[in-house]
C-alpha positions in Angstrom: 5.7 9.2 -13.0 9.4 9.6 -14.2 9.2 13.3 -12.3 8.4 11.7 -9.3 10.9 9.2 -9.4 13.5 11.8 -9.8 12.8 13.4 -6.4 15.0 12.0 -3.3 13.4 9.7 -1.1 13.9 12.1 1.7 12.3 14.9 0.3 9.1 12.6 -0.1 8.4 12.5 3.1 4.9 10.5 3.9 1.1 10.9 4.7 1.8 8.5 7.1 1.5 10.1 10.8 -1.7 11.9 9.7 -2.9 8.9 7.8 -2.1 7.2 11.0 -3.7 9.5 12.9 -7.1 10.2 11.0 -7.4 6.7 8.7 -5.7 3.8 9.9 -6.9 2.0 12.8 -4.8 1.9 15.6 -5.2 -2.2 16.7 -5.8 -5.5 14.5 -9.3 -5.7 16.0 -11.5 -6.6 13.1 -14.8 -5.5 15.3 -13.7 -2.1 15.3 -15.8 0.1 13.1 -14.7 4.0 13.1 -15.6 6.5 10.7 -12.5 7.2 8.3 -12.3 10.4 5.8 -11.2 8.0 3.2 -14.4 6.0 2.9 -17.1 5.7 -0.1 -14.8 7.4 -2.3 -14.9 7.0 -6.3 -12.4 7.1 -8.8 -11.1 11.1 -9.0 -9.4 12.1 -11.4 -6.7 8.7 -11.2 -3.9 9.0 -12.9 -5.2 6.2 -15.6 -8.1 3.5 -14.9 -6.8 -0.4 -14.5 -6.5 -0.9 -18.2 -3.9 2.0 -18.7 -2.2 1.5 -15.8 -1.4 -2.0 -16.1 -3.3 -3.4 -13.2 -3.1 -7.0 -13.3 -6.5 -7.9 -11.7 -6.2 -11.7 -12.2 -3.1 -13.3 -9.8 -3.1 -16.7 -11.3 -2.5 -19.7 -8.8 0.1 -20.4 -6.4 1.3 -22.8 -9.2 1.8 -19.5 -11.1 3.4 -17.3 -8.5 7.2 -18.7 -8.4 7.2 -20.1 -5.1 10.3 -22.1 -5.8 12.2 -18.4 -6.4 11.6 -17.2 -2.9 13.5 -13.5 -2.7 14.8 -12.2 0.4 16.8 -9.1 0.0 15.2 -5.5 0.4 13.4 -3.7 -2.2 11.4 -0.7 -3.1 8.2 0.0 -4.7 6.0 3.2 -5.5 2.2 3.2 -4.3 0.8 6.0 -6.9 -2.5 7.8 -7.6 -5.8 8.1 -6.2 -7.8 5.5 -4.0 -10.3 3.8 -4.9 -13.3 2.0 -2.8 -13.2 -2.1 -2.8 -17.1 -2.8 -2.6 -18.2 -6.2 -1.4 -17.5 -8.6 -4.0 -14.9 -6.6 -5.6 -12.1 -7.8 -3.6 -10.1 -11.4 -4.8 -12.2 -14.0 -3.9 -9.2 -16.1 -2.2 -8.2 -13.0 -0.4 -4.5 -13.0 -1.8 -3.9 -16.0 -0.3 -3.8 -13.6 2.9 -5.5 -14.9 6.4 -5.3 -11.7 8.6 -6.6 -9.0 6.5 -10.9 -9.2 5.2 -10.1 -7.5 2.1 -14.2 -8.3 0.9 -15.6 -6.2 3.9 -16.3 -3.3 1.9 -14.0 -1.2 4.2 -10.8 -1.1 2.1 -9.2 0.9 -0.5 -6.6 0.3 -3.3 -4.1 2.2 -5.1 -1.7 0.7 -7.7 1.7 -0.3 -7.1 4.9 0.8 -9.3 8.2 -0.6 -9.4 11.1 0.8 -8.2 14.1 -1.1 -7.3 14.8 -5.2 -6.8 12.3 -7.4 -6.1 9.7 -9.2 -8.7 8.8 -6.0 -10.7 6.7 -8.2 -13.4 7.7 -6.3 -16.2 10.0 -3.3 -16.9 7.8 -0.5 -17.8 7.7 2.1 -15.2 4.8 3.9 -16.1 3.0 0.4 -16.0 1.2 -1.0 -11.9 2.9 -4.2 -11.2 0.0 -4.6 -8.3 -2.3 -3.4 -5.9 -2.1 -1.8 -2.3 -5.0 -2.2 -0.1 -5.7 -0.1 3.4 -8.0 1.6 5.3 -10.7 -1.5 6.2 -10.6 -0.9 9.5 -8.1 -3.6 10.6 -5.3 -1.5 11.2 -3.6 -3.8 8.4 -2.7 -3.5 4.6 -1.7 -5.8 2.2 0.8 -6.0 -0.8 -0.5 -7.7 -4.0 3.0 -7.9 -6.0 4.3 -10.1 -8.7 5.0 -13.5 -7.2 2.9 -13.2 -4.1 1.3 -11.2 -1.6 2.4 -9.5 2.1 0.1 -8.6 5.1 1.9 -5.6 7.1 0.6 -4.1 10.2 1.0 -0.3 11.2 2.9 -0.1 14.5 2.5 3.4 15.4 6.3 3.5 16.7 8.9 5.5 15.1 6.3 7.5 12.8 7.5 10.9 12.2 5.5 14.0 10.7 7.7 16.1 8.5 5.1 18.8 7.0 1.4 19.1 7.2 -0.7 22.0 5.8 -4.3 22.5 5.7 -6.9 24.6 4.1 -10.0 25.2 2.4 -8.7 22.7 -0.2 -7.9 20.4 1.8 -4.6 19.1 3.3 -1.4 17.4 2.8 1.2 15.7 4.8 4.4 14.6 5.2 5.4 11.4 6.9 7.4 8.3 7.6 5.5 5.1 8.6 6.8 2.0 10.2 5.0 -1.1 9.5 5.7 -5.1 10.7 4.8 -7.8 8.3 2.9 -10.6 9.7 2.4 -13.0 6.9 3.6 -13.1 3.1 2.8 -15.9 0.1 4.9 -17.0 -2.7 8.3 -15.9 -3.3 7.9 -13.2 0.1 7.7 -16.2 2.4 11.1 -15.1 3.9 9.8 -11.2 4.6 7.9 -12.7 7.8 8.9 -10.5 10.9 10.3 -8.3 8.1 9.0 -4.2 8.1 8.0 -1.5 5.7 9.4 1.5 6.0 7.3 4.3 4.2 8.2 7.9 3.3 5.1 9.3 1.8 2.8 12.2 0.7 -0.6 11.9 1.2 -3.1 14.5 0.7 -7.1 15.0 0.6 -8.8 16.9 -1.9 -11.7 19.0 -0.8 -13.3 19.4 -3.7 -14.3 15.8 -4.8 -13.1 13.9 -1.8 -10.1 12.6 -3.0 -7.2 11.1 -1.3 -4.2 10.9 -2.8 -1.1 9.2 -2.4 2.6 9.3 -3.7 4.2 6.8 -0.9 7.6 4.8 -1.3 7.8 1.6 0.3 10.7 0.0 1.5 10.0 -3.6 2.4 12.6 -5.3 4.3 12.7 -9.0 4.9 13.3 -10.7 8.9 17.0 -9.5 9.6 19.3 -12.5 9.9 21.3 -13.3 13.1 25.0 -13.4 12.3 
């Protein structure tokens, strides 16, 4: 983890353009049902199980989420690990308090979130996960479960740039940058609605075990204020 964080953000271009093309659905339509290369993946070589990584699993109710301590400053988090499928019934029963994504539709996959800079970290141990990222649900959406609240963001498929792409019999890897718009938010992140997420990502597919591996910096910005 410490080695990853020492790399420059520029060097960590993101596996987002290919991810957007091959994996993320282009529209917000809930009825779209396209085959995705990341579907039905198990836990293949993840850096640690949920207990080792500090995934909190239980978010607590709204009274415990610090709604009266809203933040409105940009912050940076890291998505890192092997994607794991969320089977029907495994997603949070309250859908993280979000309306747009259907996290319990059996199609979403998750990867841990780690604190980098700003925001509500939950704790200071950089090797402990502070939340969970949900994606690949077939809705063109993703969700961030973070300390103090949650966010829904949509892949815009605009201004995405692929920096590098390599493919072999062992799989493929891509560096890219991706832009998302924040559609809804709960808890301390409510001022982020209308803001955006700038992803700087390296995404890899390992053919040997069909693992989808993520290392993605997410720069999360609130809505710009009019002067």
